[in-house]
C-alpha positions as CSV (number, residue, x, y, z in Angstrom):
1,X,30.9,-3.8,7.9
2,X,27.2,-4.5,8.3
3,X,26.1,-7.2,10.7
4,X,24.9,-10.3,8.8
5,X,21.9,-10.7,11.2
6,X,20.7,-7.2,10.3
7,X,21.0,-8.0,6.6
8,X,19.0,-11.2,7.1
9,X,16.4,-9.2,9.0
10,X,16.3,-6.6,6.3
11,X,15.8,-9.2,3.6
12,X,12.9,-10.7,5.7
13,X,11.3,-7.3,6.0
14,X,11.6,-6.8,2.2
15,X,9.9,-10.1,1.6
16,X,7.2,-9.1,4.1
17,X,6.5,-6.0,2.0
18,X,6.4,-7.7,-1.4
19,X,2.6,-7.7,-1.7
20,X,2.6,-4.0,-0.7
21,X,5.1,-3.1,-3.4
22,X,3.1,-5.1,-6.0
23,X,-0.1,-3.4,-5.0
24,X,1.4,0.1,-5.1
25,X,3.4,-0.6,-8.3
26,X,0.4,-0.3,-10.5
27,X,-0.8,3.2,-11.6
28,X,-4.4,2.1,-11.7
29,X,-4.3,1.0,-8.1
30,X,-2.5,4.1,-7.0
31,X,-5.4,6.2,-8.5
32,X,-8.0,4.0,-6.9
33,X,-6.3,4.6,-3.5
34,X,-6.5,8.4,-4.0
35,X,-10.0,8.2,-5.4
36,X,-11.2,6.2,-2.3
37,X,-9.3,8.5,0.0
38,X,-11.0,11.5,-1.5
39,X,-14.4,10.0,-0.5
40,X,-13.6,9.3,3.1
41,X,-15.2,8.9,5.6
42,X,-18.2,7.8,3.5
43,X,-16.4,5.4,1.1
44,X,-17.2,4.8,-2.5
45,X,-18.7,2.0,-4.6
46,X,-17.4,0.5,-7.9
47,X,-20.0,2.4,-9.9
48,X,-18.8,5.7,-8.6
49,X,-15.1,4.7,-9.1
50,X,-15.9,3.8,-12.7
51,X,-17.1,7.3,-13.4
52,X,-13.6,8.6,-12.3
53,X,-11.7,6.0,-14.4
54,X,-11.1,4.8,-17.9
55,X,-11.2,1.2,-16.6
56,X,-14.2,-1.1,-16.9
57,X,-16.1,-2.1,-13.8
58,X,-14.6,-5.7,-13.9
59,X,-11.1,-4.2,-14.1
60,X,-11.8,-1.9,-11.2
61,X,-13.1,-4.9,-9.2
62,X,-9.9,-6.8,-10.0
63,X,-7.7,-3.9,-8.7
64,X,-9.9,-3.5,-5.6
65,X,-9.4,-7.2,-4.9
66,X,-5.7,-6.8,-5.0
67,X,-5.9,-3.8,-2.7
68,X,-8.3,-5.6,-0.4
69,X,-6.1,-8.7,-0.2
70,X,-3.1,-6.6,0.6
71,X,-5.0,-4.7,3.3
72,X,-5.1,-1.3,1.7
73,X,-8.9,-1.2,1.5
74,X,-11.7,-2.6,3.5
75,X,-15.4,-3.1,2.5
76,X,-18.6,-2.1,4.1
77,X,-21.9,-3.5,2.8
78,X,-24.8,-1.0,2.9
79,X,-28.0,-2.6,1.6
80,X,-27.0,-4.2,-1.7
81,X,-24.0,-1.9,-2.3
82,X,-20.4,-2.5,-1.2
83,X,-18.5,0.6,-0.3
84,X,-14.7,0.8,-0.2
85,X,-12.7,2.5,2.5
86,X,-9.0,3.0,3.0
87,X,-7.3,0.8,5.6
88,X,-3.7,2.1,5.4
89,X,-2.2,2.0,8.9
90,X,-0.8,-1.5,9.0
91,X,0.8,-1.3,5.6
92,X,2.1,2.2,6.2
93,X,3.6,1.1,9.5
94,X,5.2,-1.9,7.8
95,X,6.7,0.3,5.1
96,X,7.9,2.8,7.7
97,X,9.6,0.0,9.7
98,X,11.3,-1.2,6.5
99,X,12.5,2.3,5.5
100,X,13.7,3.0,9.0
101,X,15.6,-0.3,9.1
102,X,17.2,0.5,5.7
103,X,18.3,3.9,7.0
104,X,19.7,2.5,10.2
105,X,21.5,-0.5,8.7
106,X,22.6,0.6,5.2
107,X,23.1,4.3,5.5
108,X,26.0,5.7,7.4
109,X,25.2,8.7,9.6
110,X,26.2,11.9,7.9
111,X,28.8,12.6,10.6
112,X,30.8,9.4,9.8
113,X,30.8,9.8,6.0
114,X,34.0,11.0,4.4
115,X,34.0,14.0,2.2
């Protein structure tokens, strides 16, 4: 039987990751993350992202806002342009903690499973 405190902690961790799952759940945002990552360390602006996408600039800006609000990207203003850079470590660590907790709480070690 699983400890109810651990289940409560796991539910809290899931809620804490909800914005991450929403941000990553959209294929357009997934592609933006990879497009931005391909341009590191220099970053990329909306105009350059638009050349790699079927989306309009306003649609790209909307998706970038979702990613920025979630912490997946950060901005850097250079003159009049805004460049987007990946900022993954906090979200990746949060997801790693959730997955580790799922593994520790919900999955039985292989040696204790019955065949």
